[in-house]
C-alpha positions, 0 to 999 in steps of 0.5 A: 771937829764934828763937821770933819767927821760928818764930811769924812763920813759923807765922802766915804759914802760917796766914794762907795756909791758914786752914782746918784741913788735916784735912777742910778743909771737905770731906765727913767720913764718919760714924764707922762708915764711917771705921772700915771705911775704916781696917780696909780700909786696914790690910788693904791695908798688911798685904797689901803687907807680905806680898806685896812681899818675895816679889816679888808685886804686890798687887791689892785691890778692895773698897768704899773702895780699889782697887789694880791692881798695887802693890808696895813697892819698898824694905822692911825684912826684917820688916814694922813693927807697925801701931799704932792710937791710940784716945781710950779703951781 
């Protein structure tokens, strides 16, 4: 019985949102741009992990992302690892 409820819920979500959530028919950049965006985002995250515990705002302005005054308000004492999944080694 429980699985029928889950199936019904999934069907209702799929019927309301027939497009895939990722991309959704919008522009999807080519691989080199996606990779550059990823590395820029990692740079921002790293800056936030370093600056925020020190009470400093992070500013960033490059090709893809712009931050004016951003800070993580709550954070553990040590920054978590940044792990990246790839389809091949």
